[in-house]
N, C-alpha and C positions, 0 to 999 in steps of 0.2 A: 239480855242478861250477860252478863261483862265474859269475854275468855278469857281462859290463860294462858300464861306465858305458850305455857308450853306450842299450844292451838296458834297464836301468831303467830308462832315462829314454826310450826309447820306449813299455816297459810302465805308466808314469805318467798318469792322468787329467792329463786339460790342462784348467787354471779354464776356466771361458766366459769371452768374449772383454765388455771391460766393456762396449761396446753395448749386448748381448744383456742384461747384467746391469742398465743404466738404460731398457733399453728394455720391460724386463719389470714394475721395479718403475711405473714412468709409467702401462703397460697395467692396471695396477692400482690405482693413484690415478684414473684416469679413469673403471672402472669403481666405484670406492669414491662417485667426484662427481658420476654420473650416476643412483646410487641414491640418493645421497644427494638430490639433487634430482625423482626421480618419488616420493619418501617425501617430500616438502616439497610437490609440486606432488598428491599425495594426501591429504596433511591439510588443503592449501590448499583443498579440493573436496572438503569434508564433514566434515558434524558429527554428533555422536555424544549422544543421548541414554539418561542411565544411572537408574533409576526404582528408587524406594525404598519396601516398604510393597508391592508388587504379589505380588499373590494368584493364586490359579487361577481366576482371568477371565482372559480378553482382553482386549487395551487399544486404545480406538481413536483412532490420532491425524491431523490432518487438520489443515494449510498454506493459509496466506492472504497474499497481500502484505502487505508490511512498509512500502513507501511509504504516508505520507498521502495523498490523493489526491482533495481536491477533488470531479470530476467523473467521480466513479464511485461505485456504490450501496454503501451501507454499511447495516446489513453486508456487506461483500468476499465475494463469490462464492467457495470453494473452491476453491483451485488441485488438491488431490491429497488420496485419503487411503491411508492404509493402518491395515488390523490385523494386531496383534500376537499373538499364541498365548500361551495362559495361563501364567504362571511367567515369560516373557521379563522380563529384567531390562537391557537394554542394546540398542540398535539404533543402526546405522550409516546415517544418508539422505544418499546423492550429493550433485551438483549437478542431474543427470537429475528428483531431487523436486525436490528445494527447491532454490530460487532464488537469489542473493546474501545476502536478507535475505529472511526471513520471522517471519510467529507463525505458532507453532504450538497446538494446540489436540487436547487430553488430556481421555480419558474413560475410565472401567472402571465396571463394576457398581459398586456399594458404596462406592467415592470419591467428591470433588467433582470434579467437571468441573475444567479450567483452560488458565493458557494461559502460555506465553511467546514473548521473543525471543531467535530464533538468525539468527546470522550462517555462513553456512563458511567453516570456518578455524577459527575460537572459540572455545574449551573453554566447555563449560555444566557445571553446582553438579548434579549429584545432582537430580532430580526429586523429592519427595513426595509420594505420593499421601496425602493424608487424608482422613479422615472427610466427607460430605456436609453444607454448613452452608447456614441458613437466612434467610430476613433480612426483616420486615417493614413494611409498611406501609400507607401511605392512599391514595389518588388523589382530587382536589376542583378544583371550581372555584370559584373569590371570586364572591362576589355581590357590587356595592358600589350600595353609598347615597347617598344627596342627605342632608346634616345640617352646613353650615357647612364645606361641602367632601366631596369624593369619602372615601369610608368603606369599610371592608372592612366588610359587614353578617353574611353569613352565607358559610360553607363549603357548600357543594353536593356529595354526594358521585356520581361520575365512575364507573359502574357497565357492567362487560361492559368496559373499557381491557387492549389486550394492552400486559404488563410483561414488557419484556423485562431479561435481566442481561447485560449487556456488560461486556468484560476492554480494558482500553486506552484507555477514555476513550468518548466520542460516536461515532469515528468507528474502535471497537474490533469486538471479534468477541463472537456473542451464545454466552452458557453457560447459560444457564437461561431458560426466559420463565413465563407464568401470566395470570391474567385477573384485575379485583374483581369482586371480589360488590354486593350489592346496595349496601352500606355506605361503597362505594370501596374496601373493605381489598383487601389482597394479603397472598400469604406463597407467594416460591419458593424453592424449594428443588433441591439437587445441585447443589451449585456448590460449588467451594474457597474456606474463606470468609478461612479465613488470608492470599488475597494481593493484594498494592499493585494501585490501579490499577483498580479496580473502580466501576462505577457505574449506575445505574436509567434505560431510556429507556422512556416512555409514551407509545400511540398511541392515538391516541380521535378517531373518526370526529369532522368538526365542530372540533376542538379545536389547537392545532399541537403537536407534540411536547413532552414535558418530557423534561429530562435533570437526572438529579441525582447526584454520586457518594454511596459513601459508603462507612464504614469498616471494622475487621476487627470490628470487638465495639458493640455495639447495633444497633438496629433504623433504618431510612431515614426520615430525613425526612422528612412530607407534602408529597408531590408535588401542585402549584400549574396545572392548566392554564390556554392562554389563550386566546381567541377567535382559528380561526381561518379566513380564507378563501377556498372555493375557485379554483381555476385551472381555466377552462374553452379546452380551445385544439383548431386541425386541424393533424396534419402531411401537409404536402403534398409525397407521394412521387412521383416515375419513376415513369411505366406496369413493372408486372412486381417494382416492389420493397414487401416485407411490411413497413409500421411498425410494428405488432405487436411482432415481435424487437425492437425496442427500449428504452428506457426513458427516460423523460420524471423528468432530475432539477433540483431546485434547488440551484446553484450556493452554499456555503459553513451548508447546512443540509441537516448528512446525516442521512438516513434520509427523506427528504422525495422523494416518486418516486414512480414510479405508471407500471403499462404501458397503452399506448394502445392501442385495438383494431386490427382487421384496414385499414376506414378513416378511421383516422390521428383518429377521435373521441380525448380521452382528456381526463380532470377530474382534475385536481392537489391533495388537502388535504392539511393541515396549516402551509399557509403563514399564518404568522401576518400578522393585521391591518393593512394599512396597507405592509405589506414590500413590494418588486417586485426579488426577486433574479433573476439572471440562470440562465435556464433554457440545459440543457444534453443531448443528446443521445447515452445509451453509448452504444456499440453499431454506430454509423454503423460503413457500408464504407469501405475509402481513399480511394476514388475519390469521396465524396460527403461536401457541409456545409451548414452552414448562416449565417443574418448572427447575428451578437448579439443577444439582445434581452432584454425584462425580460417577470419576471410581472404578468400584465396580465390585470381580468376574463373578458377574452376577446383570447388571442392565436392569430394565424396563424406555422406555421414551414413556409418551404418548403424544400428538396431541392434540391441544387443541384449537379453538378460543382465538387469542388475543386480549389484551383489547390495549389501545392506552392512552397519555397523554399530552393534550396539554395547555398553558400556559405563565404564565410573571413570570423572577427572579423581585421581585422592595425592592429595602433598605427600612429595616424596621423604621429606622427612619424619612425618606423623600418620601419615595411611587414613590421613581423616579425608571426609569427601570434603569436593572444592565444589563448592553452588556458581552458577554468574561465568562458568570461566567459558569461551570463546572455543567451539572446536570445528576442526575440520579438517576439510579435504583436498589440497591441494585448494582451488579457487571453484571445485564443484557443488560442493555443497556445505554448510556451515552450521550449527546449533549450538542454544546454550546451555549449558550442565543445569540439574533441577538443582531442590536440597539435600539432594541424596549422593546429587555428584556423579547422577549418570546421564545419557546424552546415548543421542538413536543421528544416525546417518541415511538415508536413505539414494535410495537410484545412482549407487555410484558405477563407475566403468567397472569388468576388474580388470585385475593386474596387481604391478608390484605399486603400491602407494602408501602413502606415512598418511596416519595420524593426527595433528598438531593440537595443541590447547595452549589457550593463551590467557591468563587474568590480569589484568592492568588495575591496579590500587593509584590511589591520587592521595597523594599528602600535600595540601596547598596544590603550590602552582608546577609539583614535578609530579608523574606517573610513572610508580616503577612499576615495570612488567613482568611475568613468572610464568616460565611458558616450558614446555615437555612438548615431546613427541615417539610415537611409535610406528616404527615399520609393518606395512603392512601386505600379505598377498588375498588380495581379495580375488574370487573365483565366481563366475558368472549363474547368477540364479542362486546364491549361497550364501544363507545368515552369518556373521560372524558375530559371534556373542560373549559378552564377559571379557572385554575388549579394557587393558587397563592401564589409561595413560598418567602417568605421574609428575607435576610440574615442581622443579625447583624452587 
């Protein structure tokens, strides 16, 4: 029996309302956007290492802080390590293992130990595992004599000197080590000779540290060491604090450092004769500080309760917050102001001081510096909050 037009309309499926279609499309778009943002976040918080030439041996990874630190041990202490199983050709390291920027050292049996700089979220070219290379050289002490002026009369060999192959310059990381023989000669092997940024550090008692870069080809030049003047000192610490947990560093002389004894006494070797660098204690807890001092034949370092300063950097004309300004307290501590102009300086010695702020603006080849300062009276163990430093 034929159906009526009314019955046919009742049986025909109704199309979904327009708002449902638009809502579904919007949901799909939101999911796609969220997925893309999650993917971007994951990509920005990881680094992928790919190895070429990996064999049937495990690969040892060690990573270090990438920042150049004048007040940190050199070579720097490792931040972490990981062993890759034999045959591994790629690995992903996340932000839980590697900080924003780092130096990664890689080593595998039969291959030269190498290094590379990485940054989370940035691609890394494939790492070639090449055969281990060798560098040869000699360590000597120039001996001068007077003949119408001081002249080098001979080169005396330095036996037993420690020779480190460094990757990344004077503040780099160790790739290999060896010692000189009775003639001052050495041969260091086990590192990737095909890398750029290789150098030698030579350590011998009674001498200043020797640093020499060397290239991919040929042997290293002769390393001549200069005499050093040891610095004896005493760390006076509060009751219950163990000074042997610290390291005494010579600021600006990477590798010149020593560990004090439990009674606070120390002898810092390798300071060039006549030089008086700043001494810094690495490993101090947040609540302790010491006054700035220079290396002397005998030095006393007294630990006291530290002061802290928090505040903001503002434009002197508009009172607007200034981001990215370098805020410092002498040459003790420095920090950058954030987007709201806020800064924090910790472990400051008490007493009269000054907080300086500087913002460098580049216009082509010219650099315009804006500066400001604020005198402060710091008290031991007390924070100074809400300090305002205005720059012109």
